[in-house]
N, C-alpha and C positions, 0 to 999 in steps of 0.2 A: 574560555574554560580550558582551565589545566588540564583536565584528564585527554581533551582532545591530539596532545603535544606528543607525541610518540618517542621525540626526542630523549628524555627519562627512563621511559618506561620500555623502552625496545631495549635501552644499554642492562636495565636491571633482570627481564627475561632473557636474553644472551647471558649472562652471568649467571644465574640459576641454573638455568642450562646445562652450562660450564659445569656448573659443580654437579648437577645431578649423574651426568655425562662423562666424567672425569675423575672427580675425585670419589664419589661415593661407591662405583663398584668394585675398585678395586678392595675396596675395605669390609663389602659386604663377603665377597668371594675370598679370602682370608681366614671368614670367621671358621672355625674347627668347632666341631660339637664335643662335649668331655665325654661322652660316654659315647664311644661307636658302637651298630649294630653287629653284634656275633652271628653268625650263619648257625643256623639251625642245623638238625643232622636229617638227613634225607630220608629217612624210617617215620614213615607214623607211626604216633603212639599207640598201641594197640588197646581199642576200648569195647567195651562188654555191655551189650544189647541189658537193658533195663525193665522191664513190666511193673507199669505203672498201675497200681494197688486200686481198680476203680469199683470199688466196697464200701 
């Protein structure tokens, strides 16, 4: 049975993990978001109480 021969599959597994661990992480880490989030002011907005009309 060819599935039990580890020679070609181990090489494929090794190269795929080599790609996952060496090639892809720098590409993912170099990604920049086009719109960086801005910091909001430390003051909370003033809210007023609103009474529900229960009638």
